[in-house]
C-alpha positions in Angstrom: 0.0 0.0 0.0 1.3 3.5 -0.9 2.3 5.8 1.9 0.8 9.2 1.0 1.7 12.4 2.7 -1.5 14.5 3.1 0.4 17.5 1.8 0.3 16.3 -1.9 -0.7 19.4 -3.6 -4.0 19.1 -5.7 -4.5 15.5 -4.5 -8.2 16.1 -4.9 -7.8 15.9 -8.7 -7.1 12.2 -8.3 -9.6 11.7 -5.5 -12.3 13.2 -7.8 -11.6 10.5 -10.5 -11.7 7.5 -8.1 -13.5 8.6 -4.9 -10.3 8.2 -2.9 -6.6 8.5 -3.3 -5.7 5.9 -5.9 -2.8 3.6 -5.2 -0.3 3.0 -8.0 -0.1 -0.8 -7.9 0.1 -2.1 -11.5 0.0 1.5 -12.8 2.0 2.1 -16.0 4.5 4.9 -16.3 4.1 6.4 -19.8 6.6 9.2 -19.7 9.4 10.7 -17.5 10.5 14.3 -17.9 13.5 15.7 -16.1 14.3 19.4 -16.0 17.4 20.8 -14.5 15.6 24.1 -13.9 18.3 26.1 -15.6 15.9 27.4 -18.2 13.1 28.1 -15.8 12.8 28.7 -12.1 16.1 27.2 -11.1 14.4 24.3 -9.4 15.2 20.8 -10.7 12.0 18.8 -11.4 10.8 15.4 -12.4 7.4 14.7 -14.0 5.7 11.4 -14.4 2.7 10.6 -16.6 1.2 7.5 -15.1 -1.7 5.4 -16.4 -3.9 4.3 -13.4 -7.2 2.5 -13.5 -9.6 0.4 -11.4 -10.7 -3.2 -11.6 -14.3 -3.5 -12.9 -16.4 -6.6 -13.5 -14.9 -10.0 -13.8 -16.1 -11.5 -17.1 -17.4 -15.1 -17.5 -14.1 -16.0 -19.1 -12.3 -14.9 -15.8 -10.7 -11.7 -17.3 -11.1 -8.4 -15.6 -12.5 -5.3 -17.3 -10.3 -2.4 -16.4 -12.2 0.8 -15.9 -11.7 4.5 -15.1 -8.5 4.7 -17.2 -6.8 7.9 -16.1 -3.5 9.6 -17.0 -2.1 11.2 -13.9 0.7 13.7 -14.2 2.7 14.1 -11.0 5.3 16.9 -10.6 8.1 16.4 -8.1 10.0 19.7 -7.3 13.5 20.3 -6.1 14.6 16.7 -6.7 17.8 15.2 -5.4 19.5 11.8 -5.4 17.7 10.6 -8.5 18.2 7.0 -9.4 16.2 5.7 -12.3 16.7 2.5 -14.4 15.2 0.0 -16.8 12.8 2.3 -18.7 11.4 0.5 -21.6 8.3 -0.1 -23.7 6.3 -1.2 -20.7 6.9 0.3 -17.2 4.6 -1.2 -14.6 5.0 0.0 -11.1 4.6 -2.4 -8.2 3.7 0.8 -6.2 4.6 4.4 -5.7 5.8 5.1 -2.1 5.9 8.7 -0.9 7.0 9.3 2.7 7.8 12.5 4.5 11.4 12.7 5.7 11.8 13.7 9.3 14.9 15.7 10.1 17.8 16.4 7.8 19.0 19.7 6.3 15.6 20.8 5.1 12.3 20.4 6.9 10.2 19.6 3.8 11.6 16.5 2.1 9.7 13.5 0.7 11.4 10.2 -0.1 9.9 8.7 -3.3 10.4 5.0 -4.2 9.1 3.4 -7.3 9.5 -0.4 -7.1 8.7 -2.0 -10.4 6.9 -5.1 -11.6 8.4 -4.5 -15.0 10.5 -1.8 -16.5 11.2 1.6 -14.8 12.1 1.6 -11.2 13.8 4.3 -9.1 14.0 6.5 -6.1 14.7 10.1 -5.3 13.9 12.8 -2.8 12.0 16.0 -3.5 10.6 19.0 -1.7 7.0 18.9 -3.0 4.6 16.6 -4.9 1.8 18.1 -7.0 -0.9 16.4 -9.0 -0.8 18.5 -12.2 -3.7 16.6 -13.8 -5.8 13.5 -13.7 -7.6 13.2 -17.0 -9.6 10.4 -18.7 -7.2 8.3 -20.8 -7.6 5.8 -23.7 -4.9 3.2 -23.3 -5.0 2.4 -27.0 -4.0 -0.7 -28.9 -0.5 -1.0 -27.5 -1.5 -1.3 -23.9 -2.3 -4.7 -22.3 -4.9 -2.8 -20.3 -6.7 -1.6 -23.4 -7.2 -5.0 -25.0 -10.6 -6.5 -24.7 -10.4 -9.9 -26.4 
């Protein structure tokens, strides 16, 4: 289960889509954007586009209908100690852990861990986490979650 700090900015955007904070188990990272901040506010950032969804009905053939497909864009600001690896054509998270750091040189730090089931995994620390958007998403023909055979 994800550890969520209640200070995630604009968390209600994700809550509105699912009725609660959505965990990121089996969610798929679609894109990663890193910005050193040198051409903007001077703050290094990392953005993730993540496909999240909910389990719907179980069909007679035993397969699950995936519903409420959503592309969530998360912004992590003032990132440090970034370790990312194994990004590929499918990047399924086992979960997304965000935990407030107690102590240290700054009072507002969040440890982020992204253990993977497949593909991208990583960890980093940041100063803030913001839900930039949580919009309906069509997984398309290349996603295993969009196939209904």
